[in-house]
N, C-alpha and C positions, 0 to 999 in steps of 0.2 A: 432717573439717569438718562442723559441724552444718548442718542444713537452713536454719536462720535465717541463719547466716554465709554460706552459699552464695547465698541469695537477696539478701543485702545486697551481696555482691561483684558479682553480676549487675547489680543496680541501679546500682552505682557505675560499672561499665563502660558501661552504657547512657547514663548522664548524661555521662560523658566523651566518648563518641562523638557525643552530641547537641551538646555544646559545641564540640568540635573539628572536626566535620564541615564547617560553612560556611567556617571558616578554611582548612581543607585545600583546599577547592574554590577559594577565592580565590587560593591559591598554586599552582594547577595549572601545571606547567612547559609552556610553549609552544614554547620553542626552547632548545637546548643547544649548547655548543661547548667548546673547550679553555679551561678556567679561568673559565667563566661560564655562566649560564643566565638566561633571561628568563621570568618568571612572569606569570600572568594579572593579578595585582594590580599588578605593575610597569607593564604595558601600560595598565591601567585608570587608574592614577594619572597616567601620562604624558598620557593623553587628557584627563583633568580639568585638568591643567596647561596644555595647549594651548588648551582651551576658555576658560580664564580669561583667555587672551591673545588671544581672538578667532579661534583657528584650529580648524577642524573638519575631520576626515578620517575615512576608513573604518577598520574594524577591521583589515583586511589591511594598509593603509598604516601604521597605528599599530604593528603587530607588526614590520613591516620597519624602520620608523624606530627602534623600540626596539633591535632587533638591531644596526642600523647604529651607533647611539649607543654601545652597549656595545663593539662591535668597534673603533671609532675610538679610544675611550678606552683600551682595553687595548693597542692598538698604539702609541698615543701614549706610554703608560707604558713599553712595551718599548723605544721609541726614546729614552727619557730626556727627553721633552718635559715630562712631569709626574712628580711623585714619588708621588702617590697619586690614586686615582680613587674617586668616591663609590660606596658600596655600598647605600645606601637608595633611597627613592623619594619623598622630600619635595620641596617646591617648590625649596628651595635645592640639593638634589641634582641636580635637572633643570637648574637654571641653571648649575651647575658642569659638568655633562656637556655642555651646549650650548657652553659656553666652550671646553672641551677639544676638542670636535668641530670648532669653528671654527679653533682653533689647529692641530689636526692637518691640516685641509684646507689652510690657509695654508702650512704647512710642505711639504706634498706638492706644492702648486702651484709652489713655488719650484724643485723638482727637475725640472720638466718644461721641456724646451727649446722655444723658439719660433723657428722658422726665420726667417732674415733676410728671405726673400721675403715671408713673412706680415706682418712689420713694415712693409716697404716698401709692400705692397699696402694695408694699413690707412691708412698715412700719405697715400697718393695718393687713396684712396677717400673720405676724410673731411677734405678740406683746410680746411673752415671751422673745424674744431677746432684747427687749428694755424696759422691766420693771425695774423701779428703785428699788434698794434694800433699805430696811428700817432697822433701828437699833432698836432692842427690848431689853428692860432692863431685866437683869437676874432676876429670881424669888426670889432668895435670894442674893441680892447684897452684903450683909455683908460677906457672905461666899465665894463669887466668886472672882476669880482673876481679875486683871485689864482687862485682855484680854477678859474674859468671861462676864464681867459686861454688855457689849453691844454685842448682837448677831445679825449679819447681815443676813437677810432673804429676800426672795422674797414673796410679798403678794400673797394670794390665788386669783385665778380668780373667777369671771370675773373681768377684769381690765377696768378702766376708763382712760380718757386722762390724768388725774392727776397722774396716776400710771406709765405712760410711760415717757421716756426721752423726753425732748422737741426736736422737729424736726427742729433744727437749721442748719446752713450751714455746720458745722462740721459733724453732723450726716448724712446730705444729701450726703455729699462727701463720707462718709464711705459706705452708702447704694449703691451709684453709682458704687463704686469700687467692691462691692460684686456682683452686677448685671452683670457687665462686665466680672468679673472673671468667673461667671457661664456660660457665653456665649463665653469664650475664644476659645474653640475648633472650634465652628462654625465660629467665626470671623477669626481665623487663616486660615481656609480652604478658606474663601472668599478672604483674602489677597493673599493667594498662587495663586489662579486662576487669580487674577488681575496682579500679578507680572509675571506669565507665559506669559501673553499677552505683558506686558511692555517690557520684555527682550527676546521676540520671541523664547521661548523654543520649541525645537523639540526633540522628542524621537527617537532614532535610533533603528530600528527593524532589527533583524538578520534573 
């Protein structure tokens, strides 16, 4: 190889490294697991997506949120809840990942039993939510419009069992959903820890 050709090759390599250097830094891997990885650019783009929707969070929370989003999507696909999961980091990708995450959580919540005692306790603790409305006749029905002839009101406390909606299966299912929804954040965290082990997640420290 001539001296001139050697110099040109060195210059070309230098230009390539100069161009590719920032891109490689943008894609530093921050977390890996079975079948997925989370890059710095993915986390940054997710942060931009959240900020566009008025949500601001720390870099640590963003990384955890990105890993959680990936894990929930992968497990959702494994369970057959979705056919495909987004591989990019566009705004639409994040919208789809959030939709899958909500679908996954909803499906997992359905699997969790709520003891009958918890349902009964909720029913008794919040009677106002289950008081049956009654219809009261207008004081002067002759002068009242058809809509005002019957006025729907809630009876004054204290309430008896007769005042409450019957605790049938439909109402029990509704209460179970309310109880699980109230615990969704805690349940989501527990699922996340479980999936971290299942997919051998490792965080890369720089």
